[in-house]
Structures are given as C-alpha cells and as structure tokens.
ROKEMAR-402137 format. One record per residue (C-alpha): x, y, z. Coordinates in steps of 0.05 Angstrom, whole numbers, plus 32768, in hexadecimal, padded with zeros to 4 digits. Example, Ala and Ser with C-alpha at 12.3 -4.5 7.8 and 13.67 -1.06 7.14 Angstrom:
80F67FA6809C
81117FEB808F
% end
This chain:
893685FA85E5
894F86168627
893085DC864E
895085AA861E
899585CA8628
898D85C78674
8979857E8671
89B4856E8643
89E485908673
89C6856B86AF
89D08528868B
8A18853B867B
8A29854F86C2
8A09851086DE
8A2C84E286AC
8A2B849A86C3
8A6C847986DA
8A70844D869C
8A7A848D8673
8ABB849C8697
8AE984738669
8ACC8497862D
8AD684DB864D
8B1E84CA865E
8B2984B58616
8B0D84F98600
8B3D851C8630
8B7784F58613
8B62850E85CD
8B65855885E0
8B9C857F85BF
8BBD85C385C9
8BE185F985A1
8C11862E85BB
8C53865485AF
8C3E8679856F
8C718694853E
8C5686C08505
8C7B86C484C3
8C9A870684B0
8C658714847B
8C2F870084AE
8C0E86D0847E
8C21869084A4
8C27867D84ED
8C4E8644850B
8C4286288551
8C4A85EA857D
8C1185B98584
8BFD8575859E
8BCB856C8566
8BF685358549
8C038511858B
8C44852B85A9
8C5E857385A9
8C6A8583855F
8C7085C28535
8C3A85D68504
8C29861284D8
8BEC862E84B6
8BD2866B8491
8BC886A284C3
8B8186AE84AB
8B70866584B8
8B7E8620849A
8B8B85D984B1
8BCF85D484D5
8C0985BB84AB
8C34858B84D4
8C7D85A184D0
8CA1856F84FD
8C9A85278513
8CCC8522854C
8CC584E9857E
8CE3851585B5
8CB7855085A4
8CC485998591
8CD685D285C0
8CD3860E8591
8CC786248549
8CDD86638524
8CDB867C84DC
8D19868784B3
8D1686CF8499
8D0686E38464
8CF2869E844A
8CA88690844E
8CAA86458454
8CEB8633847A
8CEF862C84C6
8D1F861684FC
8D0785E98535
8D2585D78578
8D18858C8581
8D29855985B6
8D548520859C
8D7584EE85CC
8D64851C8606
8D88855985E7
8D6E859785C5
8D818599857C
8D7485CB8545
8D5685B48502
8D4185D884C3
8CFB85C684AA
8CCD85E18474
8C8485E28463
8C8E85B28429
8C9A85778458
8CE3856E8442
8D128545846D
8D29856F84A9
8D71858884A5
8D9B858784E5
8DBD85CA84F1
8DFA85AE8513
8E1485688521
8E3C857E855E
8E2B855B85A0
8E08857F85D8
8DCC85AD85E2
8DBD85DF85AA
8D9C862185BD
8D7C864C8588
8D928695858A
8D6E86B2854D
8D7A86C98506
8D9B870684E8
8D69873684CB
8D7887208483
8D6E86D78498
8DB386C2847E
8DD186AF84C1
8DB6868784FC
8DD586938541
8DD686598572
8DFD863B85AC
8E1585F585B9
8E1C85E08601
8E4485A1860D
8E60858A8650
8E5685D0866C
8E7D85F28634
8E5786258609
8E69863085C0
8E4986688599
8E3E865A8550
8E1F86768510
8DFE864E84D8
8DFB86678491
8DB686588475
8DCB8658842B
8E09862C8432
8DF086078470
8E34860A8492
8E43861984DB
8E7A864784F5
8E918650853D
8E9486988556
8EDC86A4856A
8F0386E3857D
8F2D87048547
8F7786F28545
8FA7871F856C
8FC58737852B
8F828759851A
8F90878B8552
8F47878B8569
8F3F87A685B0
8F0C878085DA
8ED187AA85F2
8EDA87C88638
8EC4879C8672
8EB687638642
8EC287198651
8ED786DE8626
8E9B86B9860B
8EA8867D8639
8EA086AA8675
8E6786D5865A
8E3D869A8644
8E4B866B867F
8E0A8650869E
8DE58662865D
8D99865F8663
8D8186798620
8D9E869D85E4
8D8686D785BA
8D6C86FF859A
8DA18720856E
8DA2876C8566
8D81878A8528
8DC68799850A
8DDF87528518
8E1C8769853E
8E0887528584
8DE0871B85A5
8DBC871685E8
8DBF86DB8617
8D9E86CA8659
8DCF86AC868C
8DD0869986D5
8DF886C98700
8E0286D6874A
8DCB86A78762
8D9A86C78731
8D9686D686E8
8DB9870786B9
8DBD87208672
8DFC871D8648
8E0A87468609
8E36872185D7
8E61874885A5
8E638718856A
8E9F87398547
8ECA87398586
8EAE86F785A0
8EA8871485E6
8E6F87218615
8E5987568647
8E2B874B8682
8DF687828680
8DD4877286C2
8DEC8777870A
8E058738872D
8E0A87538775
8DC3873F8787
8D9A8704876D
8D638719873D
8D3E86FF8701
8D4E871B86BC
8D2586FB8685
8D0C8702863D
8D4387338626
8D39875685E3
8D56879385BF
8D3587D585B3
8D2B87E8856A
8D6B88128569
8D9387DC8590
8DA9881185C2
8D8087F285FB
8D6C87AD8613
8D27879F8630
8D23876A8666
8CF0874D8697
8D0E875386DD
8CFE87588727
8D41877A8739
8D3387AD876F
8CEA879B8778
8CBE8761878C
8C9A87578749
8CB0874D8701
8CAE878B86D6
8CCC87A48694
8D0E87CA8698
8D3C87E78663
8D8887E08665
8DB5880E863D
8DE787E88614
8E1A88208620
8E258829866B
8DF287F38680
8DC5882686A2
8D84880486B5
8D41882686BE
8CFA880F86C9
8CCF8811868B
8C8E87F486A8
8C8587D286EC
8C3D87D08706
8C2D87B1874A
8C1B876F8728
8C4E873E870C
8C5B874586C1
8C6086FE86A7
8C72870F865F
8C7B874C8632
8C83875B85E8
8C9C879A85C6
8C8E87AA857D
8CC987AE854D
8CC287F98547
8CC387FF8594
8C8288268597
8C5587F385BA
8C5E87CA85F9
8C2F87908609
8C328770864E
8C0F8735866E
8C00874386B7
8BF6870986E7
8BB887118713
8B9D86D7873C
8BBE86A4870F
8BA186C386CF
8BBF86F3869D
8BA587378689
8BC2875D864D
8BD587A6864B
8BED87CE860F
8C17880C861A
8C32884185EB
8C7D884C85F0
8C9D8876860B
8C618899862A
8C4388598648
8BFE88718636
8BCC88368638
8BB2882185F3
8B7287FB85E4
8B7A87B085DB
8B47877885D8
8B4687458610
8B4586F98606
8B1986CD8633
8B3186C4867A
8B7086998678
8BBC8697867C
8BF78699864C
8C1286588633
8C5B86478628
8C7B867385F4
8C6286B7860D
8C4986E985DA
8C658707859B
8C558741856D
8C53873B8522
8C86876484FC
8C5887A084ED
8C4487A38537
8BF9879B852A
8BEC87548543
8BFE87348585
8C0186E78586
8C0286B985C3
8BEE867585DC
8BB38679860C
8B9F86468642
8B5586468656
8B3686288695
8B0585FB8670
8B1F85F58628
8B5C85E585FF
8B9B860F85FB
8B9F863285B8
8BC0866A8591
8B9D86AD8596
8BA686F18576
8B998738858D
8B9687698553
8B9A87B4855C
8B5887D5854B
8B2F87958554
8AFF8790858F
8B058745859A
8B3C871285A2
8B4286DF856A
8B4F86948576
8B7B867E853C
8B7F8633854D
8B4886078569
8B6785C88585
8B38858C8588
8B0F857E85C6
8AE5854285AC
8AAA852A85D5
8AB5855B860F
8A8785988613
8AA685D1863B
8A7085C7866F
8A8E85838680
8AD085A38696
8AD085BE86DE
8AE6860686E7
8B1186148725
8AFC863F8760
8B2C866D8785
8B3B865687CD
8B6386778805
8B81865F8846
8BAB8692886D
8BDB86B4883C
8BD7867A880A
8BAB867B87CC
8B97864087A2
8B6486208776
8B2F85EA877F
8B1485C18745
8AD5859F875F
8AAA856B873C
8A5F8573873C
8A57852E875A
8A5E85128790
8A49854587C4
8A86853787EF
8ABE852087C1
8B02850687D2
8B3C853587C5
8B7C8536879E
8BB0856C87AE
8BDB85878775
8C1F85A68786
8C4F85C68754
8C9485E68755
8C7186248739
8C2D86438746
8BF2861A872B
8BC6864086FA
8B7A863B86F7
8B7C861F86B0
8B6A85DD8690
8B9385A086A4
8B82855B868A
8B96853986CB
8B69856686F3
8B2F855D86C3
8B37851186C5
8B35850F8711
8AF8853D8712
8AD5850E86E1
8AE584D58710
8AC584FA874A
8B028517876D
8B0D8560877E
8B52857D8770
8B7185B2879D
8BB085DA878A
8BCF860B87BB
8C05863D87A7
8C3A865C87D4
8C77864887FB
8C5B8608881B
8C2185F087EF
8C1B85AC8812
8C1185CC8857
8BE186008839
8BB985C88819
8BB485A0885A
8B9F85DF887F
8B6885EC884D
8B4F85A5884D
8B4C85A4889A
8B1385D68897
8AF185BD8858
8AAD85A2886B
8A96858F8825
8AD285648812
8AE8851E8827
8B2D852F8842
8B4284EA8858
8B8384D48837
8B85850687FD
8BAB84F487BE
8BEA851C87B1
8BF985318769
8C4385418765
8C588548871C
8C97856F872D
8CB0853C8760
8CB2856D879A
8CC5855287DF
8C87853187FF
8C7785488845
8C5485188876
8C4E84E18842
8C2384B68870
8BEB84EA886D
8BE284E28822
8BB784AB8805
8BE684A487CA
8C1A84CB87A3
8C1B84D78758
8C6084EE873E
8C8B84EC8700
8CC884CB871F
8CAE84868732
8CCA848C8779
8C87847E879A
8C3E84748789
8C29847C8740
8C578496870A
8C3584C286D6
8C5784E6869D
8C47853086A9
8C45853F865E
8C1F85018648
8BF884E98685
8BD784A58683
8B9384BD869B
8B75847886A2
8BAE846286D1
8BA884A386F7
8B5D849B8702
8B6484518715
8B9984638749
8B71849E8764
8B308478876B
8B50843B878E
8B3F843887D8
8B7884518803
8B86842E8846
8B588447887D
8B1D8457884F
% end
C-alpha cells in the first residue's frame, strides 16, 4: 500500500504537459468560504463564499449541512449579518452599480428588500440589542448622513440634533456629525444600551475613533490626532464605559488598548512584541482572543480579563486569517473565523472552549486537485527583507515570476501562484519597503533558478521599476502587458502569457 501511494504521488508530480489544461480547470473550480457570522442562538452560521461562482452570502446549520444560498448579486457581497433576535433574517452589504448598498434577505429565498433608496455608499453600523433598529451611514459626494432603519415598519429616519426649543446641551468637546464623521472609514458597533455608536475615521494623517451620541446627534473624537497612528476594530466593553481598539499609537506594533469613554484616558490592554492582526472580546468581557502575526502566519492566544492569564485554546493547522477577522458567539464559548491554508481552500473554522482540536465547519470544493499537487512556499531572506518562494517540482531550473503587493504577501494558497507552478514557473514574493529591488537582489544569487527576464505579477498596479528588466508584466489596470482580474483571474490567459518566450530567450 505504501509503495502504491508513493508511485501515485510520483505520477501526479510528473504529470504530462497535456494535463495542464485540466489542472487549470480544476483550479478555476476551487471555492472558498470566509467572514463567518453566527446567529444569536448559535444554531445557524452565515458566511461569504465563492461556491456559487462570485462572492455571495450563504448560511447553514452550525453543526453541518449543505450551504443555503442567500444572495445572487452580480456585483458580489461584502458582508452579511443576522438581524437579532430573528433566526432567519439577515442584512447584506452588496455591490450594485459600483456602490455598496444594504439589503434585507432571509433564509426562505424571498426577494431581497433594499434598506434605503438614497444615492451613495451605504455603510452598515449594526443593530440595537432588541433588533428593532438598524444603524447605518450614507456617504454621497463626501457628505455623511447617519440614519436608523426600523425593522418592523421598514422606514428610514435621519439622525438629527434636537431643536433648540428642547434645551438640550451638547456634550462637552463634541462636534457636529458632519465634522465628527468626515472621512468615515467604517461604522459601528452600537453600544449595548443603544445610546452611542462607534465609527472609524481618518484623522491627522492617520486613523481615529469617533463616539456618536445618537440623541444629541453629535460626535466626540476619542483618539489623539497630534501624531499619525492606526486605530482599528473599535468595540465597546460590556458595560459601555470603555472602548477596545487595535492600535500602534506609541509603539511600533499593533496591540489592544482600552479607551475610557469619560475622559478618553487610554491604556494598553495587551501588546506583545508581535503584531496583533485581529482581536475578539466576549460579550461578558471576560475573554480576549488575539491573532498574532509571525512570519506571515497567525497564531491564536486566549487570555482571561482583566488578569491576562493565558487560557488553553486549540490551534488550527498552520495558516492565516481570512477577510472578516474572528468573532465570538454570544455565550463566549466558540470562536469563529475564516482560515487560509498554504495548500488547501479557505474555509470557516471554529475553536470551542474545552475541545482539543479545531473544527472545520465548511469544506469548499477542490475537485481533481490532491493537496500534494499544490506547492507549499519556502521562507527566503535577502538582507533585511523576507519573502516566500513557491517552486515547482519540475523543471530543475525553472523560470521565475515575481509577485509584488501593496501589503505583505502571505504564504497561503493563491490560484495564480498555483497555476504558474503547474506550468513550470517558480513564484517569488518579497515583502518590505522595496520588494522589487529585494526580489532582484535575491534572484542575482539564485543558482537554481532561470533568472533571465522574470515575469512581474503586479495585481495592485504598483509603479514598475526598471520595466526593461522584466520579461512581461501582469496587472489589473491594462496599462501594459497582460490584464488579469485579481478577484477572478483567467488562469489560462495567465499561463499562456507566462510561458510565451520573452525577447532574448
């Protein structure tokens, strides 16, 4: 049996060239699932998936069932959330005519209901605890309008300040909503009592957090603006007296701080030497889960609050968080997240307190592609720069494609990389301030790679340095070389372009 398995693997690795079109077709068929949202009663879970082609929302029983497609949006879906306390109603952020719009959907496949017909971008802020009101913002021509939507009557109301005759004094140091919410990035969540709402805004060359008083229709900036810093993922403590935020203010790495609503005093809650990429705090405020970034991967830690004593928590296979971060269920016993693996599909996983293993809740299709056929990356270094090299098993000295991104490249599965590996090309990705120079420096000393006229993969359309030294450029803008949609890449066109003979070879 062992000999048979080895022979099968050898045949797979040495697949003949005529199998390449079939393998590319299999790659195109791979799907993913991420951004989980558990229902309040923790019986159902909603998430985003490409199982149905484009980015759509789906739901299923949390103990396992076939996904139920919730949306069919040509422009795709950006987020999905349950309407509390309803068990079968959800609100989705979809892309229509290039703008984010909010729609109400349900698990009975009824016709989606638009939340608001107003023009502009619509940003979801969250629901009141009783689920009767939805908070959201409309951004049109740079102007931000804060609104509420009554779930029962399905009517929208603009949040406005009380009339002068009411004699309401504005909170000290507060700003009109237009000023407080200018340069709005994201909205929410609301406080447990429904009186205030958080917002992430751009301020002072960096980021900030605003606290909106809904009754007074005014906002207060909780974070300093004198020095640029990142302030992300704001959320309330259980008693709404503090706000937790992910920030690098006063340090070089992202950590979790708490900000007092009264007085705005900020103190460090947890800031290890490594970057914290995401965090989640249970509703009762007793448990803090963090995802640490180490060599492009994520490691989870669970801490008791306020003592910060480490607590036992199962570990998923080596990988990295997907879009959507991580979220606790309402009882604070299960942690949900999308997980990206180096050699498999992105799926929704669960860590349950008291269980010794991580549970994979979804299993996106990977038809016709054993995990052994997907190359795993190797860590490479040149000077102070660190990167990753995906290398095919054949040929012995492959040509090279260099991948550059506006953010660090992670050592996780990428269909473009896998397609080029299957076509016999190695793919090098360097992270740091100047990834193109770091890549050229690495290739200049690589004896086992064909470094003549490497292909440049530039999905974020970064400025190309020394264009004449590249054997071709693949971007998403169409300015030069081959244009490939970064979300839905045409793998056949990519491989044909990459395997064509550049001038000088």
